[in-house]
C-alpha positions as CSV (number, residue, x, y, z in Angstrom):
1,M,202.6,97.2,160.0
2,G,203.6,94.5,157.5
3,E,204.2,95.0,153.7
4,T,202.7,92.9,150.9
5,S,204.7,91.6,148.0
6,V,201.8,92.0,145.6
7,V,202.3,94.8,143.2
8,K,199.3,96.3,141.3
9,S,199.5,96.5,137.6
10,E,198.0,99.3,135.6
11,P,194.6,98.2,134.1
12,K,194.5,97.8,130.5
13,E,191.2,99.5,129.3
14,L,189.1,98.2,126.5
15,A,188.2,101.3,124.5
16,T,184.6,100.4,123.7
17,F,181.9,98.0,124.6
18,A,182.4,96.3,121.2
19,D,186.0,95.7,122.3
20,M,184.9,94.3,125.7
21,K,182.4,91.9,123.9
22,I,185.1,90.7,121.6
23,F,187.5,90.1,124.5
24,A,184.8,88.4,126.6
25,E,183.9,86.2,123.7
26,A,187.5,85.1,123.4
27,C,187.8,84.4,127.1
28,F,184.5,82.3,127.1
29,K,185.5,80.3,124.1
30,S,189.1,79.6,125.4
31,G,187.5,77.5,128.1
32,L,190.0,78.8,130.7
33,F,187.6,80.3,132.8
34,Q,185.0,77.8,134.0
35,D,183.0,79.9,136.2
36,A,181.9,82.1,133.2
37,K,179.0,80.1,131.7
38,S,178.4,82.5,128.9
39,E,179.8,85.5,127.1
40,A,177.4,87.7,129.1
41,Q,178.9,86.4,132.4
42,A,182.4,87.2,131.1
43,I,181.4,90.7,130.3
44,V,179.9,91.1,133.9
45,K,183.2,89.9,135.4
46,I,185.2,92.4,133.1
47,M,182.9,95.2,134.1
48,A,183.1,94.4,137.8
49,G,186.9,94.5,137.5
50,K,186.7,97.8,135.7
51,E,184.8,99.4,138.5
52,L,187.4,98.1,141.0
53,G,190.2,99.3,138.8
54,I,191.4,95.8,137.7
55,S,192.6,94.9,134.2
56,P,190.2,92.8,132.1
57,L,192.5,89.7,132.3
58,T,193.0,90.0,135.9
59,A,189.3,90.3,136.5
60,M,188.6,87.1,134.3
61,N,191.3,85.3,136.2
62,K,190.8,86.5,139.9
63,L,187.1,87.3,140.1
64,Q,184.8,84.2,140.2
65,I,181.1,83.9,139.8
66,V,179.9,81.5,142.4
67,N,176.1,80.9,143.1
68,G,175.2,84.0,141.3
69,H,177.7,86.2,143.2
70,I,181.1,87.6,142.3
71,G,183.8,86.5,144.6
72,M,187.4,87.8,144.9
73,Q,190.6,86.0,145.6
74,V,192.5,87.3,148.7
75,E,195.5,88.5,146.7
76,V,193.2,90.9,144.7
77,M,191.8,92.2,148.1
78,K,195.3,92.9,149.2
79,I,196.0,94.9,145.9
80,L,192.9,97.0,146.3
81,L,193.5,97.7,150.0
82,K,197.1,98.6,149.4
83,T,196.3,101.0,146.5
84,K,193.7,102.7,148.9
85,G,196.3,103.4,151.6
86,Y,195.4,100.6,154.0
87,S,198.1,98.6,155.8
88,W,198.0,95.3,157.8
89,E,200.0,92.9,159.9
90,E,199.4,89.1,159.8
91,K,200.0,86.7,162.6
92,V,199.6,82.9,163.0
93,D,199.4,81.2,166.3
94,N,201.9,78.2,166.3
95,D,203.6,78.0,162.9
96,D,204.2,74.3,163.2
97,N,200.6,73.3,164.3
98,P,198.6,76.4,163.5
99,T,195.5,77.0,165.7
100,A,194.4,80.5,164.7
101,A,195.3,83.4,162.3
102,E,194.8,87.1,162.9
103,V,195.1,90.2,160.9
104,T,195.3,93.7,162.3
105,F,194.3,96.4,159.7
106,A,195.2,100.2,160.0
107,Y,194.4,103.3,158.0
108,P,195.5,106.9,158.6
109,D,193.6,108.6,161.2
110,R,191.6,105.4,162.1
111,K,192.0,103.1,165.1
112,P,193.6,99.7,164.1
113,K,191.4,96.7,164.4
114,T,192.3,93.0,164.7
115,Y,190.3,90.1,163.2
116,R,190.9,86.5,164.1
117,F,189.9,83.2,162.6
118,T,190.5,79.9,164.7
119,V,190.7,76.2,163.8
120,N,187.5,75.9,165.9
121,D,185.8,78.5,163.6
122,A,186.9,76.4,160.6
123,K,185.5,73.2,162.2
124,R,182.1,74.8,162.9
125,A,182.0,75.9,159.3
126,G,182.8,72.4,158.0
127,L,186.0,73.5,156.4
128,L,188.6,71.1,157.8
129,T,187.4,68.2,155.7
130,K,188.4,70.0,152.4
131,D,191.7,69.2,150.8
132,N,193.0,72.8,150.8
133,W,192.4,73.1,154.5
134,K,194.0,69.7,155.1
135,N,197.1,70.6,153.2
136,Y,197.5,74.3,153.7
137,L,195.9,75.0,157.1
138,K,198.1,78.0,157.9
139,L,197.4,79.7,154.5
140,M,193.7,79.1,154.6
141,L,193.3,80.5,158.2
142,G,195.2,83.5,157.2
143,H,193.1,84.2,154.0
144,R,189.8,83.7,156.0
145,A,190.9,86.1,158.7
146,F,191.9,88.6,156.0
147,A,188.7,88.4,154.0
148,I,186.5,88.8,157.2
149,G,188.6,91.9,158.2
150,A,188.9,93.5,154.8
151,R,185.1,93.6,154.0
152,D,184.5,94.9,157.6
153,Y,187.4,97.4,157.9
154,A,187.6,98.6,154.3
155,P,184.2,97.9,152.5
156,E,184.7,101.0,150.2
157,A,187.9,99.5,148.8
158,L,186.1,96.1,147.9
159,Q,182.9,97.7,146.6
160,G,180.7,94.7,147.7
161,C,183.0,91.9,146.3
162,G,184.5,91.2,149.8
163,Y,183.8,87.5,149.8
164,T,186.3,84.8,148.6
165,P,184.9,82.2,146.1
166,E,185.2,79.6,148.9
167,E,182.9,81.6,151.1
168,L,180.3,81.9,148.4
169,E,180.1,78.2,147.9
170,G,177.9,78.0,151.0
171,V,175.6,80.7,149.7
172,K,172.2,79.9,148.4
173,P,172.2,80.2,144.5
174,V,170.6,83.3,143.1
175,D,167.4,82.7,141.2
176,I,168.0,84.1,137.7
177,T,164.6,82.9,136.4
178,V,163.5,85.8,134.0
179,K,159.8,87.0,134.8
180,D,157.7,89.2,132.8
181,V,156.8,92.1,135.0
182,T,155.5,94.3,132.2
183,P,152.2,96.0,133.7
184,A,149.0,94.8,131.8
185,V,147.6,97.4,129.5
186,V,144.2,98.6,130.9
187,D,141.7,99.7,128.3
188,T,140.2,102.9,129.7
189,T,138.0,103.7,126.7
190,T,134.3,103.5,126.9
191,T,132.6,101.1,124.4
192,V,128.9,101.3,123.7
193,L,127.8,98.0,122.3
194,T,124.9,97.8,119.7
195,N,121.7,96.3,121.2
196,S,120.3,93.1,120.2
197,E,116.9,91.4,120.3
198,D,117.9,89.9,123.6
199,S,118.8,93.3,125.3
200,P,116.9,93.9,128.5
201,I,114.0,96.4,128.3
202,C,114.0,99.4,130.6
203,P,110.6,99.2,132.5
204,I,110.6,103.0,132.9
205,H,111.2,104.2,129.3
206,N,110.3,101.0,127.6
207,V,113.4,101.0,125.4
208,P,116.3,98.4,125.2
209,F,119.3,98.9,127.5
210,K,122.7,98.9,125.9
211,W,125.7,97.0,127.3
212,Q,128.6,99.5,128.0
213,R,132.1,98.7,128.9
214,K,134.8,101.0,130.4
215,G,138.2,99.2,131.1
216,N,137.6,96.1,133.1
217,S,133.9,96.8,134.1
218,G,130.6,97.2,132.3
219,W,126.9,98.0,132.9
220,W,123.5,98.1,131.2
221,S,122.3,101.6,130.5
222,H,120.5,103.7,127.8
223,H,120.3,107.4,127.1
224,A,116.8,109.0,128.0
225,D,115.6,112.7,127.7
226,D,116.6,113.4,131.3
227,G,120.1,111.7,131.0
228,W,121.4,108.3,131.2
229,C,119.3,105.6,132.8
230,N,121.2,102.9,134.6
231,R,119.7,99.4,134.9
232,A,121.1,98.7,138.4
233,N,119.5,102.0,139.7
234,V,116.1,101.2,138.1
235,E,116.2,97.8,139.8
236,K,117.0,99.3,143.0
237,K,114.0,101.8,142.8
238,Q,111.7,98.9,141.7
239,A,112.9,96.8,144.6
240,S,112.2,99.6,147.1
241,A,108.8,100.3,145.5
242,T,107.6,96.7,145.8
243,K,107.9,96.7,149.5
244,D,104.8,98.9,149.7
245,T,102.7,97.3,147.0
246,D,99.9,94.7,147.2
247,P,101.2,91.1,147.2
248,A,99.2,90.4,144.1
249,E,101.0,93.2,142.3
250,K,104.4,91.7,143.1
251,T,103.6,88.6,141.3
252,A,102.2,90.4,138.2
253,P,104.8,90.7,135.5
254,A,105.5,94.1,134.1
255,A,104.2,94.6,130.5
256,S,107.7,95.5,129.3
257,Q,109.1,92.3,130.7
258,T,106.7,89.9,128.7
259,A,108.8,86.9,127.9
260,K,109.6,86.1,124.4
261,A,109.4,82.6,123.2
262,P,112.3,80.9,125.1
263,K,115.3,80.0,123.1
264,E,118.8,78.8,123.9
265,W,121.1,81.7,124.4
266,S,124.8,80.6,124.1
267,V,127.6,81.9,126.2
268,A,128.9,83.5,123.1
269,D,125.7,85.6,122.7
270,F,126.4,87.3,126.1
271,K,130.2,87.1,125.9
272,E,130.8,90.9,126.1
273,M,128.8,91.1,129.2
274,K,130.1,88.0,130.9
275,D,133.9,88.7,129.8
276,S,133.6,92.2,131.4
277,L,132.3,90.7,134.5
278,V,135.0,88.0,134.7
279,L,137.7,90.8,134.4
280,R,135.8,92.8,137.1
281,L,135.7,89.8,139.4
282,E,139.3,88.7,138.6
283,W,137.9,85.3,138.4
284,S,138.6,82.7,135.5
285,N,135.8,82.1,133.1
286,D,135.3,78.5,134.4
287,K,134.9,79.8,138.0
288,V,132.1,82.2,136.9
289,Q,130.5,79.4,134.8
290,K,130.7,77.0,137.7
291,Y,129.1,79.7,140.0
292,L,126.2,79.9,137.5
293,L,125.7,76.3,137.3
294,D,125.6,75.9,141.0
295,K,122.8,78.6,141.1
296,G,121.0,76.5,138.5
297,L,121.1,79.4,136.0
298,L,122.9,77.4,133.2
299,T,122.1,74.3,131.4
300,P,124.8,71.6,131.8
301,N,126.2,72.4,128.3
302,G,126.8,76.1,129.3
303,L,123.6,77.7,127.8
304,V,121.1,80.0,129.3
305,T,117.6,80.7,128.1
306,I,116.1,84.2,127.5
307,A,113.8,83.7,130.4
308,N,116.8,83.1,132.7
309,R,119.0,85.8,131.2
310,D,118.0,88.5,133.6
311,N,118.4,86.2,136.5
312,V,122.0,85.5,135.4
313,I,122.9,89.1,135.1
314,N,121.4,89.8,138.5
315,A,123.4,87.0,139.9
316,L,126.7,88.2,138.5
317,V,125.9,91.7,139.7
318,E,125.1,90.5,143.2
319,L,128.4,88.5,143.0
320,C,130.4,91.6,142.2
321,E,128.8,93.5,145.0
322,S,129.5,90.7,147.5
323,E,133.1,90.5,146.3
324,G,133.5,94.2,146.7
325,K,134.2,94.8,142.9
């Protein structure tokens, strides 16, 4: 197997992260390393080199950030494979007019394996139009064959950095847009709101309901001698009972539902109720308001009368049930 003339130098460690930060800042400000667009990217290169056992300056010089990935020049790959005990033999078909390059890798107690990269491979990849490939075809064929073989035969030696900067030029750039993925804080406390003159009246106990909210949902209820009375349950019982009553009785309003003098009830007045249902539906406020307008339950300026208030609530409850909320 062939030998390489590359000799690995001992990495010079930066004692602390503060030292690394100072060194990275100096490298960034020097303007010598154009791939590092910030001090942070310089630090990433140095840390990647540290994991590979490469000195900070070698990492800045021989590791390159391309399209959000770290690429490694072939001479560094050779250093790493040599220090890990790998050997290889390189061969080029027709030195004067090279048509292909191949590299045979070997490792103690492992079967050798040969990797080949041809001019036709380079042509299919669109490489032959580049200046380096035009001027140094033999070298570039050898580099590509070595890189392909090294990351396949010795991935543990390269630790995921087995692509050359040139290979990464064709990789789709990494989206580094920062997104806030902090989970929303859900309120799990139960809040009992004070009743107002517009609170619906319980037809069973003849007392006002109170709007209660827990987390993202809410309901109308009040406390009775026999426990909590839920408005939705009361309405279901009433609906069931009316099926067997006289038609004339169905049209007679309950004494407890005697309408007060209608007045305009603004969206703000029933905000606690509607906001909770907005959250429960996972709809926007505008979408809920449009739904009510389409039902003819809101005035064009977004108001609802006391007489319509119960119909609005019932419509939203039905909407929650139809949406499976």
